[in-house]
C-alpha positions as CSV (number, residue, x, y, z in Angstrom):
1,M,17.7,10.9,-16.5
2,R,17.0,10.8,-13.2
3,Y,16.6,6.7,-12.9
4,L,19.9,6.5,-14.6
5,L,21.6,8.4,-11.7
6,R,19.7,7.4,-8.8
7,T,19.6,3.6,-8.9
8,G,22.8,2.4,-9.7
9,L,21.9,2.2,-13.4
10,F,25.3,4.6,-14.3
11,S,27.4,2.8,-12.1
12,A,26.1,-0.8,-13.6
13,I,26.7,0.5,-17.4
14,S,30.1,2.4,-16.6
15,T,31.2,-0.6,-14.7
16,G,30.1,-2.9,-17.8
17,V,32.0,-1.2,-20.3
18,T,34.9,-0.8,-17.9
19,L,34.9,-4.6,-17.8
20,L,34.3,-4.9,-21.7
21,R,37.8,-2.8,-22.1
22,G,39.4,-4.8,-19.6
23,S,38.9,-8.4,-21.0
24,R,39.4,-7.2,-24.6
25,G,42.5,-9.4,-25.7
26,Q,42.4,-11.4,-22.2
27,K,42.1,-15.1,-22.2
28,F,38.5,-16.2,-20.7
29,T,38.9,-17.8,-17.1
30,W,36.9,-18.5,-14.4
31,R,37.7,-15.0,-13.0
32,A,36.4,-13.6,-15.8
33,V,33.1,-15.6,-15.9
34,L,32.3,-14.4,-12.1
35,A,33.3,-11.0,-13.1
36,W,30.5,-11.1,-15.8
37,V,27.9,-12.9,-13.4
38,S,28.5,-10.4,-10.9
39,W,27.9,-7.4,-13.4
40,A,25.2,-9.1,-14.8
41,I,23.7,-9.6,-11.1
42,T,24.5,-5.8,-10.3
43,L,22.6,-4.7,-13.7
44,S,19.4,-6.7,-13.2
45,L,19.1,-5.0,-9.7
46,A,19.3,-1.7,-10.7
47,I,17.1,-3.0,-13.4
48,G,14.6,-3.9,-11.0
49,A,14.9,-0.6,-8.7
50,V,13.7,1.2,-11.6
51,K,10.8,-0.6,-12.1
52,D,10.0,-0.5,-8.7
53,M,10.7,3.2,-8.6
54,R,8.4,3.7,-11.8
55,R,5.4,1.3,-10.1
56,M,5.6,3.7,-7.0
57,E,5.4,6.7,-8.5
58,K,2.4,5.2,-10.7
59,G,0.6,4.4,-7.7
60,L,1.0,0.4,-8.5
61,P,1.4,-2.2,-5.8
62,V,5.4,-2.8,-5.2
63,A,6.6,-6.3,-4.4
64,A,7.1,-6.7,-0.7
65,D,10.9,-7.4,-1.0
66,S,11.5,-3.8,-2.7
67,P,13.2,-1.2,-1.0
68,Y,10.5,0.9,-2.1
69,A,7.9,-1.2,-0.5
70,P,5.9,0.2,2.7
71,K,7.0,-0.9,5.6
72,P,4.5,-2.0,8.4
73,D,4.6,-0.1,11.8
74,K,6.3,-1.6,14.6
75,K,2.9,-2.4,16.2
76,E,1.8,-4.5,13.0
77,R,5.0,-6.5,13.0
78,R,4.9,-7.0,16.8
79,D,1.4,-8.5,16.2
80,K,1.5,-10.6,13.5
81,R,4.9,-12.3,15.4
82,R,2.9,-12.9,18.5
83,D,-0.1,-14.6,16.0
84,E,2.5,-16.9,14.5
85,V,3.9,-17.7,18.0
86,K,0.4,-18.5,19.4
87,R,-0.2,-20.6,16.1
88,I,2.8,-22.6,16.2
89,S,2.1,-23.2,20.2
90,K,-1.2,-24.7,19.2
91,K,0.1,-27.1,16.8
92,R,2.3,-28.8,19.2
């Protein structure tokens, strides 16, 4: 139940129900297609957040682009950027 309320999954599901009710009896237009595509993207992001949250809780690695991924500290980022700049300058 905590996954349902924390990750926006509840919001995505309720939006889908509202979209379904609103589109009943209406003509299928390009706006309706965009609304359904938007809803599908929102739902998939919410499901991905649940998966990442569960992986993190189990101690499994999480994708680097996930909001649950560990963030490198400033020193690591600075050193990585410095090494990258040196590598690029050597190529020239």
